[in-house]
C-alpha positions in Angstrom: 10.0 34.6 -9.3 12.3 37.0 -11.0 11.1 39.9 -8.8 11.8 37.8 -5.7 15.3 37.2 -6.9 15.9 40.9 -7.5 14.5 41.7 -4.0 16.8 39.1 -2.4 19.8 40.4 -4.3 19.0 44.0 -3.2 18.6 42.8 0.4 22.0 41.1 0.4 23.7 44.1 -1.2 22.1 46.4 1.3 23.1 44.3 4.2 26.7 44.1 3.0 26.8 47.9 2.6 25.5 48.3 6.2 28.3 45.9 7.4 30.9 47.9 5.5 29.7 51.2 7.1 29.7 49.6 10.5 33.2 48.3 10.1 34.3 51.8 9.2 
């Protein structure tokens, strides 16, 4: 359960980083 939460958080952070790079 805890691992899934970490994976989900990492996925969200990674997605937001990609969006930031694309916006640049």
